[in-house]
N, C-alpha and C positions, 0 to 999 in steps of 0.2 A: 407057518401060516396055513390056515385051512383053505382048501381048494375053492370053496364057495366065496369066501371073502376075497381071495386073490383074483378070482374071475370078476368080481364086482369092481375092483380097482381098475382092471384092464378095460372093462366096458366103459366105465366112467372116463378113463383117459382117452379112449378112442372117440367117445362122443365129444369131448372138449376139443380134441384135435380137428375133427370133422367140422364142428361148428365154427371154430376160429378160421379154418381154411375157407369155408363158405363165406364168412364175413369179409375176409380179405379180398376174395374175388368180387364180391358186390361193391366194395369200396373202390376197387380199381376201375370198374366200369359203371359207376353210379350216374354219370352224366349221359343221357340218351343222345346227345348231340356230338359226343366224342367217342372215337374208337381207337384203341391202341393195339396194334398188331403184335407188339413186343418185338422180339428178335426175328429178323427176316434176312435170309441169305440174299446177297446181291444178285440181281437178275431174276429173282423169284417174283411172280405175280400173285398177289393175295387179294381176297375180296371180302366184303362185309355188306350186309343189308341193314340200313337204318330204317326205322319206322317213323314216318311223318304223320302226325295227327292233326286234323283240322279241329282245333279247340275253339273255333269261333262259332257264332250262331248263324253264319252265312255260308253259302257255297264258296269253296276255295278253288280257284283255277290256277294250275301250275303253268306258267308261261315259258319256262325254260330252266335249264340246269347248266351251270358253268363250273369249272374247276380252276384252281390256282396254278396248275401246271399241266403239261402234256403227259405227265407220268400217271395221272389219275383220270379215269373215265367213269362217268356216272350216267345212270339212266333211271327214269321214273316212267313206268308204263301207264299208271292211272293218273290222268291229268285233271280230273274234276272230282273234288271231294265234297260230299255233303257234310253238314256239321257232325262231328265226332267220328267220321270215317277216317280210315288210315290208308296209306300207300307206302310201298317199299321203295326206298332210294338205294339202288344197288351201286356200290362203288368198287372199282378195281384199281389197285395200285401196282405199278410196274417199278420195281426197285432198281432196274438197270441204270448204272451210272451214278448211283447214290451210295453214300457211306455215312455211318454215324446216325445221329438223331435227325429224323425228318418229320416235318409237320406240313400237311397240305389241307386246303380248304375246298369244300363243295358248297356252291351257292345255288339254292333252289329259289327261283324267282316266282312270285305269286302276284295275284291281283288284290291282295289284302292291303289296304291303305295303311293300316297300323303296323304291319309287319311284311313289307314287300319282298324282303329277302330273308330266307332261313338258312343259317350257316351250320354246316356239319364239319367236323374236324377229324382227320385221320392222322395217326402218328405211328412211327415205326423206328426201330433201331436197326439199321441196315448193316450187316456184317459181311466181311469178305470170306 
C-alpha cells in the first residue's frame, strides 16, 4: 500500500474515533440539570458547578437552596438574576458512608410563580 493512501486511512480512522468519542461525551451529559460524577472512591469529596439561567422575562430572586441529604452541600452566590442572566450553583458531594449507585437532589427555591423550585440532580457510583 502506498504511504500517502495509508496515511489517509489512518487520519480518517482517527477523525471517526475522535468524533464518536466526543458524541458519546455529549450524550452522557446532555441534560444541564443532571451531573454524573461516574466512579467515585468512598470518602472522596467531588464538586460540580451547574449553570442556572433565568429564562423568564422578569427578574428572578433565589430565596434558598436545599439538598436531599447532608452528604451534598450547595451554594449560589448570585441571588438576583435579570432576564437571561446566569448564576453558578456549586455542589459538593461527600461520598463518605455511601456505596454503589447514589442519586441526590439540589433544590433552588425562587420567587417565580410558574417554577418556584428548580431541581438539579447529581449521580455517582461510589466504590470502595
